[in-house]
C-alpha positions in Angstrom: 39.3 -65.8 52.5 38.8 -67.8 49.4 38.8 -66.8 45.7 35.7 -67.7 43.7 36.4 -70.4 41.1 35.8 -68.1 38.2 38.2 -65.5 39.5 40.7 -68.2 40.4 40.6 -69.5 36.9 41.1 -66.0 35.4 44.1 -65.4 37.7 45.6 -68.8 36.7 45.0 -68.2 33.0 46.4 -64.7 33.3 49.6 -66.0 34.8 49.9 -68.7 32.1 49.0 -66.1 29.5 51.8 -63.8 30.6 54.3 -66.7 30.3 53.0 -67.5 26.8 53.2 -63.8 25.9 56.8 -63.7 27.1 57.7 -66.8 25.0 55.9 -65.3 22.0 57.9 -62.1 22.3 61.1 -64.2 22.5 60.1 -66.0 19.3 59.4 -62.7 17.6 62.8 -61.4 18.6 64.5 -64.5 17.2 62.6 -64.8 14.0 63.4 -63.0 10.8 61.3 -59.9 10.3 60.4 -60.7 6.7 59.9 -63.6 4.4 57.9 -66.8 4.6 59.0 -67.7 8.2 57.7 -64.4 9.6 54.4 -64.7 7.8 54.0 -68.3 9.0 54.9 -67.2 12.6 52.3 -64.4 12.5 49.6 -66.7 11.0 50.0 -69.3 13.7 50.1 -66.5 16.3 46.7 -65.3 15.1 45.4 -68.9 15.3 46.7 -69.3 18.8 45.2 -65.9 19.8 41.8 -66.9 18.5 42.0 -70.3 20.2 42.8 -68.5 23.5 39.9 -66.1 22.9 37.4 -68.9 22.5 38.9 -71.2 25.1 39.5 -68.7 27.8 37.8 -65.4 27.0 34.3 -66.7 26.0 34.5 -69.3 28.8 35.3 -66.6 31.4 32.4 -64.4 30.2 30.2 -67.4 30.3 31.2 -68.2 33.8 30.9 -64.6 35.1 27.6 -64.0 33.4 26.1 -67.4 34.0 23.2 -66.2 36.0 22.6 -63.0 34.0 22.6 -64.6 30.5 19.3 -64.4 28.9 20.3 -66.6 26.0 20.3 -70.3 25.9 23.1 -72.2 27.6 23.3 -74.3 24.4 24.0 -71.2 22.3 26.8 -70.0 24.5 28.3 -73.5 24.7 28.1 -73.8 20.9 30.0 -70.5 20.4 32.6 -71.5 23.0 33.2 -75.1 22.0 32.5 -74.5 18.3 35.0 -71.7 18.1 37.6 -73.8 19.7 37.0 -76.8 17.4 36.9 -74.6 14.3 40.2 -72.8 15.1 41.8 -76.2 15.9 40.6 -77.6 12.5 41.9 -74.5 10.7 45.2 -74.8 12.6 45.6 -78.5 11.6 44.6 -77.9 7.9 47.2 -75.0 7.7 49.9 -77.2 9.2 49.1 -80.0 6.9 49.1 -77.7 3.9 52.5 -76.2 4.9 53.9 -79.7 5.4 52.7 -80.8 1.9 54.1 -77.7 0.3 57.5 -78.2 1.9 57.5 -82.0 1.1 56.8 -81.3 -2.6 59.5 -78.6 -2.7 62.0 -81.1 -1.2 61.0 -83.8 -3.7 61.4 -81.4 -6.7 64.8 -80.1 -5.5 66.4 -83.6 -5.5 
């Protein structure tokens, strides 16, 4: 008995997702519940969740409904890959902005 590739991928991603969720919960327990650190942690959690949605969720739906999709493959690929790239860009821009803000704060404190 073999597992179809799409279901095997979903099972594998689910296991990795459970591990990631456990680590996220540990980070939530260790982080302060207010202030800038908490807001930053939540913002990057949202970014990560959106990246997982496009990278795993949309890809899984695409794989499961491949034959039944009446829309163009190009459109589905655009949503899937475009969403991943967009969220990755937003993630990088946010990280750069936070780094610049902290760098400026350190310069002015000296």
